[in-house]
PASEBA-1860 file (N, C-alpha, C; in nm, 3 decimals):
! residues 138
1> XXXXXXXX> 0.048/2.225/-0.825/0.090/2.170/-0.698/0.205/2.075/-0.724 ~ 0.309/2.084/-0.649/0.424/1.998/-0.671/0.390/1.854/-0.633 ~ 0.470/1.760/-0.687/0.445/1.619/-0.660/0.459/1.589/-0.512 ~ 0.553/1.655/-0.445/0.575/1.632/-0.302/0.454/1.679/-0.223 ~ 0.403/1.800/-0.255/0.285/1.849/-0.183/0.163/1.764/-0.214 ~ 0.151/1.716/-0.340/0.038/1.631/-0.377/0.043/1.501/-0.297 ~ 0.162/1.441/-0.288/0.178/1.316/-0.212/0.150/1.341/-0.064 ~ 0.198/1.455/-0.011/0.174/1.487/0.130/0.025/1.504/0.156
9> XXXXXXXX> -0.047/1.564/0.062/-0.192/1.581/0.079/-0.262/1.446/0.078 ~ -0.216/1.352/-0.007/-0.277/1.219/-0.011/-0.250/1.143/0.118 ~ -0.128/1.155/0.169/-0.093/1.088/0.294/-0.177/1.144/0.408 ~ -0.191/1.277/0.413/-0.271/1.340/0.518/-0.416/1.294/0.509 ~ -0.470/1.285/0.388/-0.608/1.239/0.371/-0.621/1.094/0.418 ~ -0.522/1.011/0.391/-0.525/0.872/0.436/-0.524/0.862/0.587 ~ -0.442/0.943/0.653/-0.440/0.943/0.798/-0.573/0.988/0.855 ~ -0.637/1.085/0.790/-0.767/1.133/0.835/-0.870/1.020/0.829
17> XXXXXXXX> -0.869/0.943/0.721/-0.962/0.831/0.707/-0.936/0.727/0.815 ~ -0.810/0.693/0.836/-0.776/0.595/0.938/-0.818/0.643/1.076 ~ -0.792/0.770/1.107/-0.832/0.825/1.237/-0.983/0.820/1.255 ~ -1.057/0.852/1.150/-1.203/0.849/1.159/-1.252/0.707/1.183 ~ -1.192/0.608/1.115/-1.232/0.469/1.135/-1.197/0.420/1.275 ~ -1.081/0.459/1.324/-1.043/0.420/1.459/-1.136/0.482/1.562 ~ -1.172/0.608/1.541/-1.263/0.675/1.633/-1.401/0.609/1.631 ~ -1.443/0.559/1.514/-1.574/0.496/1.502/-1.571/0.352/1.549
25> XXXXXXXX> -1.454/0.296/1.566/-1.441/0.156/1.607/-1.419/0.070/1.485 ~ -1.298/0.023/1.465/-1.262/-0.050/1.344/-1.300/-0.197/1.351 ~ -1.337/-0.247/1.467/-1.369/-0.388/1.482/-1.502/-0.422/1.419 ~ -1.507/-0.532/1.347/-1.631/-0.579/1.289/-1.717/-0.652/1.390 ~ -1.670/-0.671/1.515/-1.744/-0.744/1.617/-1.842/-0.654/1.691 ~ -1.829/-0.526/1.683/-1.913/-0.434/1.757/-2.051/-0.423/1.693 ~ -2.156/-0.425/1.776/-2.292/-0.411/1.724/-2.318/-0.272/1.671 ~ -2.249/-0.169/1.721/-2.276/-0.033/1.674/-2.170/0.015/1.576
33> XXXXXXXX> -2.089/-0.073/1.522/-1.993/-0.032/1.419/-2.067/-0.019/1.286 ~ -2.044/0.090/1.216/-2.106/0.108/1.087/-1.999/0.107/0.980 ~ -2.035/0.058/0.864/-1.943/0.052/0.752/-2.007/0.121/0.634 ~ -1.932/0.206/0.570/-1.980/0.274/0.452/-1.919/0.208/0.330 ~ -2.003/0.175/0.235/-1.956/0.116/0.111/-1.953/0.223/0.004 ~ -1.836/0.242/-0.054/-1.825/0.336/-0.165/-1.803/0.256/-0.291 ~ -1.869/0.295/-0.398/-1.853/0.227/-0.524/-1.716/0.263/-0.582 ~ -1.650/0.165/-0.643/-1.520/0.194/-0.704/-1.534/0.298/-0.816
41> XXXXXXXX> -1.436/0.388/-0.820/-1.432/0.487/-0.928/-1.377/0.422/-1.053 ~ -1.421/0.468/-1.170/-1.362/0.415/-1.292/-1.212/0.445/-1.295 ~ -1.138/0.354/-1.352/-0.994/0.370/-1.362/-0.962/0.439/-1.494 ~ -0.885/0.547/-1.486/-0.843/0.612/-1.609/-0.717/0.544/-1.659 ~ -0.713/0.519/-1.787/-0.597/0.456/-1.848/-0.551/0.540/-1.965 ~ -0.436/0.506/-2.018/-0.384/0.579/-2.133/-0.437/0.523/-2.264 ~ -0.521/0.420/-2.258/-0.577/0.365/-2.380/-0.701/0.442/-2.420 ~ -0.735/0.437/-2.547/-0.855/0.504/-2.594/-0.975/0.418/-2.559
49> XXXXXXXX> -1.096/0.479/-2.547/-1.214/0.401/-2.509/-1.246/0.287/-2.605 ~ -1.206/0.296/-2.729/-1.240/0.192/-2.826/-1.145/0.072/-2.819 ~ -1.036/0.083/-2.743/-0.939/-0.026/-2.731/-0.971/-0.108/-2.608 ~ -0.984/-0.239/-2.626/-1.009/-0.325/-2.511/-0.877/-0.350/-2.438 ~ -0.883/-0.347/-2.305/-0.764/-0.371/-2.224/-0.760/-0.519/-2.189 ~ -0.643/-0.577/-2.198/-0.624/-0.718/-2.170/-0.629/-0.742/-2.019 ~ -0.735/-0.809/-1.972/-0.746/-0.842/-1.831/-0.646/-0.952/-1.800 ~ -0.557/-0.927/-1.708/-0.448/-1.020/-1.683/-0.465/-1.101/-1.556
57> XXXXXXXX> -0.520/-1.040/-1.452/-0.511/-1.103/-1.320/-0.621/-1.051/-1.230 ~ -0.676/-1.140/-1.148/-0.767/-1.100/-1.040/-0.700/-1.133/-0.908 ~ -0.693/-1.032/-0.820/-0.639/-1.050/-0.686/-0.757/-1.053/-0.590 ~ -0.773/-1.162/-0.518/-0.880/-1.174/-0.419/-0.838/-1.101/-0.291 ~ -0.929/-1.021/-0.237/-0.905/-0.950/-0.112/-1.002/-1.008/-0.010 ~ -0.952/-1.104/0.069/-1.035/-1.169/0.171/-0.944/-1.227/0.278 ~ -1.003/-1.257/0.392/-0.928/-1.313/0.505/-0.807/-1.226/0.542 ~ -0.825/-1.094/0.530/-0.722/-0.997/0.567/-0.591/-1.016/0.489
65> XXXXXXXX> -0.603/-1.052/0.359/-0.484/-1.065/0.275/-0.522/-1.049/0.129 ~ -0.420/-1.021/0.047/-0.431/-1.018/-0.098/-0.383/-1.154/-0.148 ~ -0.461/-1.215/-0.240/-0.422/-1.344/-0.291/-0.441/-1.348/-0.443 ~ -0.333/-1.364/-0.519/-0.195/-1.383/-0.474/-0.136/-1.251/-0.424 ~ -0.042/-1.263/-0.332/0.024/-1.145/-0.278/0.129/-1.090/-0.374 ~ 0.184/-1.175/-0.460/0.282/-1.133/-0.560/0.244/-1.194/-0.693 ~ 0.253/-1.113/-0.798/0.217/-1.162/-0.931/0.295/-1.084/-1.036 ~ 0.300/-1.139/-1.158/0.366/-1.075/-1.270/0.267/-1.063/-1.386
73> XXXXXXXX> 0.262/-0.943/-1.448/0.177/-0.919/-1.565/0.262/-0.849/-1.671 ~ 0.205/-0.831/-1.790/0.273/-0.762/-1.898/0.225/-0.617/-1.905 ~ 0.307/-0.529/-1.962/0.269/-0.390/-1.983/0.137/-0.386/-2.060 ~ 0.044/-0.302/-2.015/-0.086/-0.288/-2.081/-0.194/-0.377/-2.024 ~ -0.158/-0.468/-1.936/-0.258/-0.557/-1.878/-0.318/-0.495/-1.752 ~ -0.438/-0.541/-1.720/-0.514/-0.487/-1.608/-0.519/-0.588/-1.495 ~ -0.502/-0.539/-1.374/-0.518/-0.620/-1.254/-0.647/-0.573/-1.187 ~ -0.732/-0.669/-1.150/-0.857/-0.638/-1.081/-0.850/-0.696/-0.940
81> XXXXXXXX> -0.876/-0.611/-0.842/-0.883/-0.655/-0.704/-1.030/-0.678/-0.672 ~ -1.065/-0.797/-0.625/-1.203/-0.833/-0.591/-1.215/-0.841/-0.440 ~ -1.295/-0.750/-0.383/-1.309/-0.735/-0.239/-1.426/-0.819/-0.188 ~ -1.398/-0.910/-0.094/-1.505/-0.993/-0.035/-1.466/-1.034/0.106 ~ -1.432/-0.937/0.189/-1.389/-0.964/0.326/-1.491/-0.907/0.423 ~ -1.480/-0.941/0.550/-1.569/-0.886/0.652/-1.538/-0.740/0.681 ~ -1.414/-0.699/0.657/-1.371/-0.561/0.684/-1.348/-0.488/0.551 ~ -1.362/-0.356/0.551/-1.331/-0.280/0.429/-1.180/-0.273/0.407
89> XXXXXXXX> -1.140/-0.262/0.281/-0.999/-0.253/0.245/-0.983/-0.158/0.127 ~ -0.857/-0.128/0.093/-0.827/-0.054/-0.028/-0.694/-0.104/-0.083 ~ -0.654/-0.046/-0.194/-0.525/-0.076/-0.257/-0.453/0.057/-0.269 ~ -0.344/0.074/-0.194/-0.269/0.199/-0.191/-0.126/0.172/-0.231 ~ -0.081/0.234/-0.341/0.055/0.216/-0.387/0.157/0.267/-0.287 ~ 0.272/0.203/-0.283/0.382/0.243/-0.196/0.494/0.296/-0.283 ~ 0.539/0.419/-0.259/0.650/0.477/-0.333/0.605/0.556/-0.454 ~ 0.698/0.634/-0.508/0.668/0.723/-0.620/0.618/0.649/-0.743
97> XXXXXXXX> 0.675/0.534/-0.775/0.637/0.459/-0.895/0.491/0.415/-0.888 ~ 0.440/0.389/-0.769/0.305/0.335/-0.752/0.202/0.441/-0.710 ~ 0.234/0.569/-0.731/0.142/0.675/-0.685/0.003/0.665/-0.746 ~ -0.012/0.616/-0.869/-0.143/0.610/-0.933/-0.231/0.498/-0.880 ~ -0.174/0.406/-0.806/-0.252/0.296/-0.750/-0.315/0.346/-0.621 ~ -0.445/0.375/-0.628/-0.511/0.437/-0.514/-0.661/0.412/-0.523 ~ -0.705/0.296/-0.477/-0.847/0.264/-0.483/-0.921/0.331/-0.367 ~ -1.053/0.344/-0.381/-1.131/0.387/-0.266/-1.138/0.273/-0.163
105> XXXXXXXX> -1.188/0.301/-0.046/-1.210/0.198/0.055/-1.337/0.123/0.013 ~ -1.326/-0.010/0.003/-1.434/-0.091/-0.052/-1.466/-0.207/0.043 ~ -1.596/-0.230/0.065/-1.641/-0.347/0.141/-1.655/-0.468/0.049 ~ -1.735/-0.451/-0.054/-1.760/-0.558/-0.151/-1.755/-0.495/-0.290 ~ -1.701/-0.566/-0.385/-1.693/-0.515/-0.521/-1.554/-0.532/-0.578 ~ -1.528/-0.458/-0.687/-1.401/-0.471/-0.757/-1.342/-0.334/-0.789 ~ -1.211/-0.331/-0.807/-1.140/-0.212/-0.852/-1.026/-0.260/-0.941 ~ -1.002/-0.190/-1.051/-0.901/-0.233/-1.147/-0.800/-0.122/-1.174
113> XXXXXXXX> -0.682/-0.164/-1.216/-0.575/-0.071/-1.253/-0.500/-0.132/-1.371 ~ -0.476/-0.050/-1.474/-0.402/-0.094/-1.591/-0.258/-0.045/-1.579 ~ -0.164/-0.137/-1.588/-0.022/-0.107/-1.575/0.036/-0.073/-1.712 ~ 0.086/0.049/-1.727/0.134/0.097/-1.857/0.287/0.109/-1.864 ~ 0.354/0.088/-1.753/0.500/0.098/-1.749/0.559/-0.024/-1.680 ~ 0.671/-0.077/-1.730/0.734/-0.190/-1.661/0.790/-0.147/-1.526 ~ 0.802/-0.243/-1.436/0.860/-0.215/-1.305/0.795/-0.299/-1.198 ~ 0.834/-0.273/-1.075/0.779/-0.342/-0.959/0.694/-0.243/-0.881
121> XXXXXXXX> 0.570/-0.279/-0.856/0.473/-0.193/-0.789/0.430/-0.260/-0.658 ~ 0.468/-0.196/-0.548/0.429/-0.248/-0.416/0.304/-0.174/-0.370 ~ 0.218/-0.242/-0.294/0.097/-0.179/-0.243/0.059/-0.240/-0.109 ~ -0.031/-0.172/-0.039/-0.082/-0.219/0.089/-0.225/-0.169/0.107 ~ -0.289/-0.216/0.212/-0.419/-0.164/0.255/-0.389/-0.058/0.359 ~ -0.431/0.065/0.334/-0.398/0.173/0.428/-0.470/0.156/0.562 ~ -0.577/0.078/0.565/-0.648/0.051/0.691/-0.584/-0.063/0.770 ~ -0.518/-0.153/0.699/-0.454/-0.270/0.760/-0.315/-0.285/0.696
129> XXXXXXXX> -0.217/-0.203/0.738/-0.087/-0.197/0.671/-0.011/-0.330/0.668 ~ -0.051/-0.427/0.747/0.015/-0.558/0.740/-0.026/-0.633/0.613 ~ -0.134/-0.589/0.549/-0.176/-0.646/0.421/-0.094/-0.581/0.310 ~ -0.009/-0.659/0.245/0.079/-0.604/0.142/0.080/-0.694/0.019 ~ 0.107/-0.633/-0.095/0.116/-0.708/-0.220/0.216/-0.643/-0.313 ~ 0.243/-0.712/-0.422/0.339/-0.661/-0.520/0.303/-0.714/-0.659 ~ 0.303/-0.622/-0.757/0.282/-0.658/-0.896/0.410/-0.622/-0.972 ~ 0.465/-0.719/-1.044/0.580/-0.695/-1.131/0.527/-0.687/-1.274
137> XX> 0.564/-0.578/-1.343/0.517/-0.556/-1.480/0.636/-0.571/-1.573 ~ 0.621/-0.660/-1.669/0.731/-0.686/-1.765/0.701/-0.625/-1.900
END
């Protein structure tokens, strides 16, 4: 499958999730709103299982924002997003460089990503696109 078709399939799947949440009622104030918690998937990295990855940064996901919203790490370091908000969120990379950044939708818990290439990686919450962040890898 070409990269363009793969990206288009991911975008279509994201829209499907958003549409389903909107149809179910995205507000946390509703008594009949239900939330599904999915456990974070393990992150695949280019390191071997016997090599420990240097944990560099924890990004808090609460109050409808990523904190810190911008940060800098070194190549090979891991960023962990810790979810503890009233609403579910995810971490979705923006642009071709950030295609591998794609967490599941999470209510509570953590998801990590190891950055193996230098550059600037922008991301957002696909459920709440006003929530945005950026990781610079040196």
